[in-house]
C-alpha angles and dihedrals in degrees: 000000000000092000090051092051090047092053091049091050092050091050090056094043117099110268122218109282093018115121122228089242092057091046091050090050093051092046090050091051092051091047091047091051090051092049090047091051092051091046092049091052092049091047094043095122091051091049091052090049089051090051089051089052089051090052092051090047090053090050090051090051094047091051091045091053090050091049091048092052091052101040099029089231117147112267094245091054091046089050091053090051092049095048094045091044092050093053092045091047091050092049091045093051091049091048096045103034105014094092093045094046091046089051091049092049091050090048090049092050091047093051096049097079092053090045090052092052090049090052091050091052091052093049095051096075088054091062096255113137107233090204091066088065095053093095091055091047092051090050099044104031117011097043116178102300118245092000091059092047091051091048092049091048092049091048091049092051091048091049092049091049091048091049093052091047091049092050094049091044090048091054091054093044092049092048094058109019093152092061094055092041091055089047091056093047091051087069092059124088113252094245090058096041099101095044092048092048091053091047091049091051090050092053092047092048093048093048092049092053092045094048095049091047093046091049091055091047092050093051095048094044091048092051094046093048095046095046092044092050089049091050092050091049100246116158119244092024093162092053091049090051091049091049091049092050095049096044091048086076086074106065120226095351096058097061091050091053090047091056094058100072093034094055093043091055091045094051089052089062103040144309090255091056089049090052092050091048092050089049090050092051092048092049092049092049093046091051090046095046101042105027115013102043096042089047098051097031097047090113096038130087113299101220119189107249094230091052092052094047096049092043090057092055092042093051090046091054094045102036107018125224092339088056091053091050094049097034096101098051090041089053091048090053094047093045093053092046093050093047090047092051090049091051096248098114092130091063098048098089126067090255124044115252110257125206110236122204110265094019118125127238113258090248089061089066093056095109092045091052091049 
C-alpha cells in the first residue's frame, strides 16, 4: 500500500523539465476528474432519469420521422404532432381507463393472498411444506402492513413525478437535438471530432430502431396476454395485459415476472386453468421470441442473448430497479460504441450495412458530421 501511494505521489510530483504551471494544470485536471466522478455517483439517479428522457426523445424523433415520411409534413411539425399526440393520448388513457385499470390492479392485489393459500393447499399433497414458503409470501404479498402501503405510495408518487419530468425533458430534448449534440461534441478534442460524431450518430440510430421495435413488441404482447387471459376466464385480465406490456421492456426477466401473478390467479381457480394459463404464456413468449421480435427488430441491434441477460443482472446490482429497467438500452448503447471503436460498425445491426449505388462513403460525410 505504501509503495502504491509513493508511486502516485511521484506521478503527481513535478518531473525534470516540467514547469510548475504545467504541473498545476495536470493536478487540477486530475482533481477535477475525481470531483466529477464523485458528483456523478451522487447524482446517479438524476443521470439515469436524464438517460430515460433521452430515450423518450429519440422515440419521439423516430415516430416524427415516420409520420413525416407518410404525410410529407416537415419533421419539426411532425414532431410537434407526435409530442402533443403522446401527451393527449396519455391523458385520455388515464381519464378513460385509469379508474378501471386502478380497480383491476387493486382487485389483483386483493386476490393474490387467497391465490397463495390455494397454491399452498395444492402443494401439500406433493410433500412440499407450505410453511417453508411463508417467508416468500410475506415478502411478495403480505408486506409489512401500513409501512408497506406507505412505502408503495411514496414509490408510486416518486415514479409518477420522474415519469412527468422525463416526458417534459424529452419534449425539450426532441425540439432542439442539434443544440445538445453540439454541446456533447464540444467536449471532444478536435482530432477526435469526426470519429466521435459518427459514433454518436450510430448510437442514436441504433437506439431509435431498438425503441420503435420494442414499443411494437410491448403493445402486441400486452394485447395477446390480456385477450388470452380474458378468454381463459382469469380475473383482472386487463391488469395482467398491462403488466405484461410494461415488463416486456425488460428482456427475459420481464416475462418471468409476468407469469407470477397470472399463475397464482389461475391456481386459485383450478389446475386446468393454471395449465391453460401456462400454455398461454408459453405461446405468447414463443411468438414473441421467434416471430414478433425478429420481425420488428430485424434492423435493430442484434445483441447476444447472454450479454443482455447478464447485463440486466449486473445493472440491477449496481443501479437497482432503475438499472434493471434501463439495462437493455444501456447495453445497446455500449455494444454499438464498442463495435464502433473496434471498427465493426457495419456488423452492429441485425442486417449488414450494404453499399447502395450513389451513396457516399462514411468518410465523405466527415465535414457534415463536424
